[in-house]
C-alpha positions in Angstrom: -28.1 41.6 -9.4 -28.4 37.8 -9.1 -26.0 36.8 -11.9 -22.3 37.8 -11.5 -19.3 37.3 -13.6 -21.2 35.7 -16.5 -20.4 37.0 -19.9 -23.0 36.2 -22.6 -21.7 35.8 -26.0 -22.0 33.4 -29.0 -19.9 30.6 -27.4 -21.3 30.9 -23.9 -25.0 31.5 -24.4 -25.9 27.8 -24.2 -23.9 27.2 -21.1 -25.4 30.2 -19.4 -29.0 29.0 -20.2 -28.2 25.5 -18.7 -26.7 27.0 -15.6 -29.7 29.4 -15.2 -32.0 26.5 -15.5 -30.1 24.5 -12.9 -30.2 27.6 -10.6 -34.0 28.0 -10.8 -34.7 24.4 -10.0 -32.2 24.3 -7.1 -32.9 27.6 -5.7 -36.6 26.9 -5.6 -36.2 24.9 -2.4 -37.4 26.4 0.8 -35.2 28.0 3.3 -36.1 25.2 5.8 -38.3 22.5 4.4 -39.9 20.8 7.4 -41.8 17.5 7.6 -44.2 15.8 9.9 -44.2 12.7 12.1 -46.4 10.6 9.8 -47.3 7.0 10.4 -45.1 4.5 8.5 -46.2 1.2 10.0 -48.0 -0.2 13.0 -48.3 -3.4 15.2 -51.1 -4.5 14.8 -51.0 -3.5 11.1 -53.9 -1.5 9.7 -56.6 -4.0 8.6 -55.1 -6.9 10.4 -57.1 -9.7 12.0 -55.6 -11.2 15.2 -56.4 -14.4 16.8 -55.8 -13.0 20.3 -55.7 -9.5 21.6 -52.5 -7.6 21.7 -51.1 -6.3 25.0 -49.8 -3.1 23.3 -50.3 -1.0 20.1 -47.0 0.1 18.6 -46.8 2.9 16.0 -43.7 3.9 13.9 -43.3 7.3 12.3 -41.2 9.0 9.8 -39.8 11.3 12.5 -39.5 11.0 16.2 -42.7 12.1 17.9 -42.6 13.9 21.2 -44.1 11.4 23.6 -45.2 14.1 26.1 -47.2 15.9 23.4 -48.6 12.9 21.4 -51.6 10.7 22.1 -52.9 7.3 21.2 -56.4 5.9 21.7 -57.7 2.4 21.1 -61.5 2.7 20.8 -63.9 -0.3 20.8 -67.3 -0.3 19.0 -68.9 1.7 21.8 -66.1 4.4 21.7 -64.5 3.4 25.0 -60.7 3.9 25.1 -59.0 0.6 25.9 -55.5 2.2 26.6 -54.4 1.3 30.1 -51.3 3.4 30.7 -49.1 6.2 29.5 -47.5 6.3 26.1 -44.0 4.9 25.9 -41.1 5.7 23.6 -39.8 2.5 22.0 -36.2 2.0 20.8 -36.9 -0.6 18.2 -37.7 0.2 15.5 -36.6 3.9 15.7 -39.2 6.7 15.9 -41.7 4.4 17.5 -44.1 4.9 20.4 -46.5 2.4 22.1 -49.6 2.4 24.3 -50.4 -0.6 26.5 -54.1 -1.8 26.3 -56.4 -3.7 28.6 -57.4 -7.3 27.9 -60.1 -7.0 25.3 -62.5 -9.4 23.7 -63.4 -10.1 20.1 -64.4 -7.1 17.9 -63.1 -4.3 15.8 -60.8 -1.6 17.4 -60.0 1.8 16.0 -56.6 3.3 16.7 -56.6 7.1 16.6 -53.2 8.9 17.0 -52.0 12.4 17.2 -48.3 13.4 17.1 -46.2 16.5 17.6 -42.8 16.0 15.9 -39.8 16.3 18.2 -37.9 17.6 15.2 -40.0 20.5 13.8 -43.1 20.7 16.2 -45.6 20.0 13.4 -48.7 18.2 14.2 -50.2 15.1 12.4 -53.1 12.8 13.1 -54.7 9.7 11.6 -56.6 6.5 12.4 -56.8 2.8 11.4 -58.7 -0.3 12.4 -57.7 -3.9 13.3 -59.9 -6.8 14.4 -59.6 -9.5 17.1 -61.3 -12.6 16.0 -63.2 -10.7 13.3 -62.0 -8.9 10.2 -62.1 -5.1 10.2 -63.5 -3.0 7.4 -61.1 -2.9 4.5 -59.3 0.2 3.5 -55.9 2.0 4.1 -55.3 3.9 7.3 -56.2 7.5 7.4 -53.1 9.7 7.3 -55.1 13.0 7.4 -55.0 15.2 10.3 -57.8 16.7 12.3 -58.5 20.4 12.4 -55.3 21.0 14.4 -53.0 19.1 12.2 -50.7 21.2 10.3 -50.4 19.0 7.3 -50.6 21.9 4.9 -49.9 24.8 7.2 -52.3 27.3 8.7 -52.3 30.9 7.3 -51.0 32.3 10.6 -48.2 29.8 10.7 -47.2 30.6 7.1 -47.3 34.4 7.9 -45.2 33.9 11.0 -42.5 32.0 9.1 -42.6 34.6 6.3 -41.9 37.4 8.8 -39.2 35.5 10.5 -37.4 34.8 7.1 -37.6 38.4 6.1 -36.2 39.6 9.4 -33.3 37.2 9.3 -32.6 38.1 5.7 -32.5 41.8 6.5 -30.1 41.2 9.4 -27.7 39.0 7.4 -28.0 41.2 4.3 -27.1 44.3 6.2 -24.1 42.7 8.0 -22.9 41.3 4.7 -23.1 44.6 2.9 -21.4 46.5 5.8 -18.5 44.0 5.8 -18.0 43.2 2.1 -19.6 46.1 0.1 -19.4 49.3 1.9 -16.1 51.2 2.3 -17.4 53.8 4.9 -19.8 53.9 7.8 -23.5 53.4 6.6 -26.0 54.4 9.2 -28.9 53.3 6.9 -27.6 49.7 7.3 -28.0 49.9 11.1 -31.6 51.0 10.7 -32.2 48.1 8.2 -30.7 45.7 10.8 -32.8 47.0 13.6 -36.0 46.7 11.4 -34.9 43.1 10.6 -34.5 42.3 14.3 -38.0 43.6 15.0 -39.4 41.4 12.1 -37.3 38.4 13.4 -38.7 38.9 16.9 -42.2 39.1 15.7 -41.8 36.0 13.5 -40.2 34.0 16.4 -43.0 34.9 18.8 -45.5 34.0 16.2 -43.9 30.6 15.4 -43.5 29.6 19.0 -47.0 30.8 20.0 -48.7 29.0 17.0 -46.9 25.8 17.7 -48.0 25.9 21.3 -51.6 26.8 20.5 -51.8 23.9 18.0 -50.5 21.3 20.5 -53.3 22.3 22.9 -51.0 21.5 25.8 -50.9 23.5 29.0 -48.1 26.1 28.9 -46.6 24.7 32.1 -46.0 21.3 30.2 -44.0 22.8 27.4 -40.6 23.5 29.1 -39.5 19.9 29.1 -40.7 19.1 25.7 -39.0 19.3 22.3 -41.2 22.3 21.5 -40.0 24.1 24.7 -36.4 23.5 23.9 -36.8 24.7 20.4 -38.5 27.8 21.7 -35.8 28.5 24.1 -33.1 28.1 21.4 -35.0 30.5 19.1 -35.4 33.1 21.9 -31.7 32.8 23.0 -30.5 33.2 19.4 -32.8 36.3 19.1 -31.4 37.8 22.2 -27.9 37.3 21.0 -28.7 39.2 17.8 -30.2 42.0 19.8 -27.2 42.2 22.1 -24.9 42.4 19.1 -27.0 45.1 17.6 -26.9 47.0 20.9 -23.2 46.7 21.0 -22.7 47.9 17.5 -24.9 51.0 18.2 -23.4 52.0 21.6 -19.9 50.5 22.1 -17.1 52.4 20.4 -14.9 49.4 19.8 -17.8 47.7 18.0 -18.8 50.5 15.7 -17.3 49.1 12.7 -16.6 45.8 10.9 -16.1 43.8 14.2 -19.6 44.8 15.3 -21.1 44.0 12.1 -19.3 40.5 12.0 -20.9 39.8 15.5 -24.4 40.8 14.2 -23.9 38.7 11.0 -22.7 35.7 13.1 -25.5 36.0 15.6 -28.1 36.1 12.8 -26.5 33.1 11.2 -26.8 31.2 14.4 -30.5 32.1 14.5 -30.9 30.8 11.0 -29.1 27.6 12.0 -31.5 27.1 15.0 -34.4 27.2 12.4 -32.6 24.7 10.2 -31.7 22.3 13.1 -35.3 22.3 14.1 -36.4 21.4 10.6 -36.8 18.4 8.4 -33.2 18.3 7.3 -32.3 17.0 10.9 -34.8 14.2 10.7 -33.7 12.4 7.5 -30.7 10.2 6.6 -27.3 11.7 7.1 -28.7 14.6 9.2 -25.3 16.3 9.7 -24.7 16.6 6.0 -28.3 17.7 5.2 -28.4 20.3 8.0 -25.1 21.7 6.7 -26.3 21.8 3.2 -29.6 23.4 4.3 -27.9 26.0 6.5 -25.4 27.0 3.7 -28.4 27.2 1.3 -30.3 29.4 3.5 -27.4 31.6 4.4 -26.4 32.1 0.8 -29.9 33.1 -0.2 -30.0 35.5 2.8 -26.8 37.4 1.9 -27.8 37.3 -1.8 -31.3 38.8 -1.4 -30.7 40.7 1.9 -27.5 42.1 0.4 -29.5 43.4 -2.6 -31.7 45.4 -0.3 -28.7 46.7 1.5 -27.0 47.7 -1.8 -30.1 49.8 -2.7 -29.8 51.7 0.5 -26.0 52.1 0.2 -26.1 53.5 -3.3 -28.3 56.4 -2.0 -25.4 57.6 0.3 -22.4 56.5 -1.7 -20.6 59.2 -3.7 -21.1 59.0 -7.4 -17.5 57.9 -8.0 -17.8 54.9 -5.8 -21.2 53.6 -6.7 -20.1 51.4 -9.7 -17.4 49.8 -7.6 -19.7 49.1 -4.7 -22.2 47.6 -7.0 -19.5 45.3 -8.7 -18.3 44.2 -5.2 -21.9 43.1 -4.4 -22.2 41.5 -7.8 -19.1 39.3 -7.2 -20.4 38.0 -3.8 -23.9 37.6 -5.2 -22.3 35.2 -7.8 -20.7 33.3 -5.0 -23.9 33.0 -3.1 -25.7 31.9 -6.3 -23.1 29.1 -6.8 -23.7 28.0 -3.2 -27.5 28.1 -3.7 -27.1 25.9 -6.8 -24.9 23.2 -5.3 -26.7 23.0 -1.9 -30.0 23.3 -3.5 -29.4 20.3 -5.7 -28.4 18.3 -2.7 -31.5 19.2 -0.8 -33.7 18.7 -4.0 -32.6 15.1 -4.3 -33.3 14.6 -0.6 -36.6 16.4 -0.4 -38.3 16.0 -3.8 -36.8 12.7 -5.0 -38.4 12.4 -8.4 -39.4 14.5 -11.3 -42.9 13.1 -11.1 -43.2 14.3 -7.4 -42.4 17.8 -8.7 -45.7 17.8 -10.7 -48.0 15.4 -8.7 -47.6 16.8 -5.2 -48.6 20.0 -3.5 -45.0 20.5 -2.4 -43.8 20.2 -5.9 -46.4 22.5 -7.4 -45.5 25.2 -4.9 -41.9 24.8 -5.9 -42.9 25.3 -9.5 -44.7 28.5 -8.6 -41.7 29.7 -6.7 -39.5 28.9 -9.7 -41.5 31.1 -11.9 -40.9 34.0 -9.5 -37.2 33.1 -9.4 -37.1 33.3 -13.1 -38.2 36.9 -13.0 -35.6 37.5 -10.3 -32.9 36.0 -12.5 -33.9 38.0 -15.5 -33.9 41.3 -13.6 -30.5 40.4 -12.1 -29.1 39.7 -15.5 -30.3 43.0 -16.8 -28.7 44.8 -13.9 -25.4 42.9 -14.4 -25.0 43.3 -18.2 -26.8 46.6 -18.8 -26.7 48.9 -15.7 -23.2 48.0 -14.5 -21.6 48.8 -17.7 -21.9 52.6 -17.1 -21.3 54.5 -13.9 -24.0 57.0 -14.9 -26.6 54.2 -14.9 -25.8 52.7 -11.6 -27.8 54.8 -9.2 -31.1 55.1 -11.1 -31.0 51.8 -13.0 -29.8 49.5 -10.3 -32.2 51.1 -7.8 -35.2 50.7 -10.1 -34.4 47.2 -11.2 -33.3 46.2 -7.8 -36.5 47.4 -6.3 -38.5 45.2 -8.6 -36.1 42.3 -7.6 -36.8 43.0 -3.9 -40.6 42.8 -4.5 -40.1 39.3 -6.1 -37.7 38.3 -3.3 -40.4 39.1 -0.7 -42.7 36.9 -2.7 -40.0 34.2 -2.8 -39.8 34.1 0.9 -43.6 33.8 1.2 -43.5 30.7 -1.0 -40.7 29.5 1.3 -42.8 29.9 4.3 -45.6 28.1 2.6 -43.2 25.2 1.7 -42.0 25.0 5.3 -45.6 23.8 6.2 -45.9 21.2 3.5 -44.6 17.7 3.7 -41.8 17.0 1.3 -42.6 14.1 -1.0 -39.8 12.0 0.2 -40.8 12.3 3.8 -44.5 12.0 3.3 -46.3 9.3 5.2 -47.2 6.3 2.9 -50.4 4.3 3.4 -49.2 0.7 4.0 -50.4 -1.8 1.4 -53.7 -3.5 2.3 -53.2 -6.3 4.7 -54.5 -9.7 3.3 -57.7 -10.6 5.1 -56.9 -14.0 6.8 -59.2 -16.9 7.3 -60.5 -17.2 10.9 -62.0 -20.4 12.4 -63.3 -21.0 15.9 -64.3 -24.1 17.7 -64.2 -26.2 20.9 -63.7 -29.7 21.8 -66.5 -32.2 22.4 -66.2 -32.0 26.2 -66.3 -28.1 26.2 -63.0 -27.6 28.0 -61.1 -25.6 25.5 -62.0 -22.8 23.0 -59.8 -22.4 19.9 -59.4 -19.7 17.4 -57.3 -20.1 14.4 -56.1 -17.3 12.1 -54.5 -18.3 8.8 -52.6 -15.6 6.9 -53.0 -14.7 4.0 -55.6 -17.3 3.9 -55.3 -18.3 0.2 -54.1 -21.6 -1.1 -50.4 -22.1 -0.6 -48.0 -21.0 2.2 -49.8 -19.7 5.2 -48.9 -18.7 8.7 -51.2 -20.2 11.3 -51.8 -18.6 14.7 -53.8 -20.7 17.2 -55.1 -19.1 20.4 -56.4 -21.4 23.2 -58.5 -20.4 26.1 -60.4 -22.2 28.9 -64.0 -22.8 27.8 -65.5 -21.3 31.1 -62.9 -18.8 32.4 -61.4 -17.6 29.1 -57.9 -17.8 30.6 -55.1 -18.9 28.2 -54.4 -22.6 28.1 -50.8 -23.8 28.2 -50.4 -26.9 26.2 -47.4 -29.2 26.0 -48.0 -29.8 22.2 -50.4 -28.8 19.5 -50.8 -30.3 16.1 -53.0 -29.3 13.1 -54.3 -31.9 10.8 -55.6 -30.9 7.4 -58.3 -32.8 5.3 -59.7 -31.4 2.1 -63.4 -31.9 2.1 -64.3 -30.4 -1.4 -62.1 -32.8 -3.4 -61.2 -36.4 -3.1 -57.9 -38.0 -3.6 -55.8 -35.5 -1.6 -54.0 -37.2 1.3 -54.3 -35.4 4.7 -51.4 -33.6 6.2 -50.3 -32.3 9.6 -48.4 -29.4 11.1 -46.9 -29.0 14.5 -47.4 -25.6 16.1 -44.8 -23.9 18.3 -45.4 -21.9 21.5 -45.8 -18.1 20.6 -47.0 -16.6 23.9 -49.5 -17.3 26.6 -52.0 -19.7 25.1 -50.7 -19.1 21.6 -49.1 -21.5 19.1 -48.0 -20.7 15.6 -46.2 -22.2 12.5 -46.1 -21.7 8.8 -46.8 -24.4 6.3 -48.2 -25.0 2.8 -50.8 -27.5 4.1 -53.6 -25.5 2.5 -52.1 -26.5 -0.8 -55.3 -26.5 -2.9 -58.2 -23.9 -3.1 -61.2 -25.4 -1.3 -63.0 -26.2 1.9 -60.8 -27.8 4.6 -61.6 -29.6 7.7 -58.9 -29.0 10.3 -58.4 -30.7 13.7 -56.3 -29.2 16.4 -55.0 -31.9 18.7 -54.0 -30.3 22.0 -51.9 -32.1 24.5 -52.3 -30.9 28.2 -50.3 -33.0 30.5 -51.2 -36.6 30.1 -54.5 -35.9 28.3 -55.3 -34.7 24.8 -58.3 -33.2 23.1 -59.4 -32.6 19.6 -60.9 -29.3 18.4 -62.6 -29.4 14.9 -62.2 -26.3 12.8 -63.6 -25.6 9.3 -62.0 -23.1 6.9 -62.4 -22.2 3.2 -59.4 -20.6 1.4 -59.8 -17.0 0.2 -60.6 -16.2 -3.4 -60.4 -12.8 -5.2 -63.5 -10.5 -4.7 -66.4 -11.5 -6.9 -69.0 -8.9 -8.1 -72.4 -9.6 -6.5 -75.8 -8.1 -7.5 -78.8 -8.5 -5.3 -82.1 -9.2 -7.3 -85.0 -8.0 -5.1 -88.6 -9.0 -5.9 -91.3 -8.2 -3.4 -92.8 -11.3 -1.8 -89.9 -13.5 -2.9 -86.4 -14.4 -1.5 -83.6 -12.1 -2.4 -81.4 -13.6 -5.1 -77.6 -13.0 -4.8 -76.1 -13.2 -8.3 -72.4 -13.7 -8.3 -70.3 -13.1 -11.4 -67.7 -15.8 -11.9 -65.7 -14.4 -14.8 -65.2 -16.7 -17.8 -67.1 -19.5 -16.1 -70.3 -17.6 -16.0 -72.4 -16.8 -12.9 -74.2 -18.3 -10.0 -77.4 -17.4 -8.1 -77.7 -18.0 -4.4 -80.7 -17.5 -2.2 -82.3 -18.5 1.2 -86.0 -19.6 1.3 -87.8 -18.1 3.1 -84.7 -15.9 4.1 -85.2 -15.3 7.8 -83.9 -17.0 11.0 -84.7 -20.7 11.5 -85.0 -23.5 9.0 -84.2 -22.5 5.4 -83.5 -24.0 2.0 -80.3 -22.7 0.6 -80.3 -22.9 -3.2 -77.3 -22.6 -5.4 -77.5 -22.6 -9.2 -74.7 -22.3 -11.7 -75.0 -20.8 -15.2 -72.7 -20.7 -18.2 -71.9 -17.5 -20.0 -74.9 -18.1 -22.4 -77.3 -18.2 -19.4 -77.9 -22.0 -19.5 -77.6 -24.0 -16.4 -74.0 -25.3 -16.0 -74.1 -29.1 -15.9 -72.2 -29.5 -12.6 -72.8 -32.9 -10.9 -71.5 -32.5 -7.3 -70.9 -29.7 -4.9 -69.5 -29.0 -1.4 -71.1 -26.2 0.7 -69.6 -24.6 3.9 -71.5 -22.1 6.1 -69.9 -19.6 8.3 -72.4 -17.7 10.4 -71.5 -14.6 12.3 -72.3 -16.4 15.5 -72.1 -20.2 16.1 -70.2 -22.9 14.5 -69.3 -23.4 10.9 -71.1 -26.4 9.3 -71.0 -28.6 6.2 -74.6 -29.2 5.2 -75.3 -32.1 2.9 -76.4 -30.8 -0.5 -79.0 -32.4 -2.7 -78.9 -32.0 -6.5 -82.3 -31.0 -7.8 -80.9 -31.1 -11.3 -77.4 -30.7 -12.8 -76.2 -27.2 -11.8 -78.8 -26.7 -9.2 -78.3 -27.7 -5.6 -80.2 -27.3 -2.3 -79.2 -27.7 1.4 -81.5 -27.5 4.5 -80.0 -25.3 7.1 -80.8 -23.6 10.4 -80.1 -19.9 9.9 -79.5 -17.4 12.6 -79.9 -13.6 12.3 -76.8 -11.7 11.1 -74.3 -12.3 8.2 -74.0 -15.8 6.8 -70.9 -16.4 4.7 -71.4 -19.2 2.1 -68.5 -21.0 0.3 -69.4 -23.4 -2.5 -67.0 -25.6 -4.4 -68.1 -27.5 -7.5 -66.0 -29.3 -10.2 -66.5 -28.0 -13.7 -68.4 -30.5 -15.9 -66.4 -32.7 -18.3 -64.5 -32.3 -20.6 -63.3 -29.0 -18.8 -60.9 -29.2 -15.8 -60.8 -27.2 -12.7 -63.5 -26.1 -10.3 -65.8 -23.3 -9.4 -65.3 -21.5 -6.0 -68.2 -19.3 -5.0 -68.0 -17.0 -2.0 -70.9 -14.7 -0.9 -72.2 -13.2 2.2 -76.0 -13.1 2.8 -77.7 -11.0 5.5 -80.3 -13.0 7.5 -82.8 -10.6 8.7 -85.5 -11.3 11.3 
């Protein structure tokens, strides 16, 4: 009984098929597709390296998180939480929360978060890392939830939604049939509505209880939260339906269409509460999307619930009135179908977004599964409309048999709808921010050991960079307020490039920043920060090497010999780097370049920069043992040693080799 008023003939078959296909795609949307408060961006950004510690961590989500039910932790390498105060709701940007943190030192910090959406009560969780003075491990933030996160929906949650939808559909369907289809009192419909109320009550209790259990919050904390407000609205709507049903059953003036109107309106309000606490209220144009979702859900309820009511009505309807009652339902089912198609298309654009998402996401694949069931529903409805409703003699048996099969499929459809409610729609899914470019970090101090400086250059490659310089007192570590700060840039790996300078501007306590293209060439640069404090000025030397794309490195280990790091350099060939003997203390650092054929590349000069994990960066003077083979005497310390080597290509080729490798110096 799902297709009303369609005649199928030679001229209209193609149109009917197109309309049916549109119906299946649109109607496959859930009754109330909800999302999650997933991370969209953060400050500090995931993977960022900062020159100085932030005072607050700010997180921005796709939906507004409930501050009272959400948590943020900032963990150092020992697992100690550095958050120093309660979470705050932030107005800019929207859907943001923040947590103040204590003054922290250099190191990698892991931000773990857990949110409860203020819109739909769903839980999400994730983590990411940032560094202060050191680069954190690379990789996108984790958007997955912990065991309590309802990213895909727990079976109890899905079951509770399923029962709730069946109950509301039974209530709305019974009221619709009593007002628009029946022409005489129908006690069976009152029984159907009463069963629907019991199902709706069970589903409401299940949804509220499961949401509370998933938050893990004390029950006394819930009344002032979004979850508590949502639960109260659901309970009041359920009570209103119960009162309307009681009035219909006991008050003489309400034992008719007026009473059924009240039941239907109260059930529609209950459905609206479910929609308003759903994902439609969280996106763009919330008023229009909520209206479309509510109309979509209401039309589906009177279509499928009305079919169940019709099957009951036909049993008690006299034979001469059955065909007319079935046709009245068929007309309104056609209206419902049109509403489902239009509003479902609106919601499809908003929720699924692209055809690719329909096939590549869990949400889309569940929609496709639901569409298959709806295809069966539509086929059975067409059979009822065009076969069984042509003859009064076939109405009772034929419609009831086919309608019964439709109802079984309808129950399955609502099960898929409950599943979809607990999946994140593709257009509202959290996106992993693009990897943050790993900046260059340089540290140093002046000759008189009065000021420590840390420079962070982002993105760190040759070209335009943003420079952030943090100044601190050498002994106390307190920020240093300077009256002027200038950076001078001198390229050490290539001659003939004139030095340049850049004035930095105040950017906070002890911080100065500016953007410039002073690192104009890929290479090793000697920087000098001139810091004016009152009438005096000091110079802090800093050494940096511009970033290069990742180079594949293979370790060649031979017992009793130094470990050789073989670095692939693309079309240029490769290089081998090793420390001899390889432990802390005095070492010989060897660098040898090879062409693609394996012969030594005849490079004549080179520049080497060393960046130890602790201590100052240095430029050791290299010695050429033979063309393409260079050695430098260094004092190595335990830990990672980053080596950058710049060497011009031998004539007649133009350009240079930039080798970047990290060697572990083990005691």
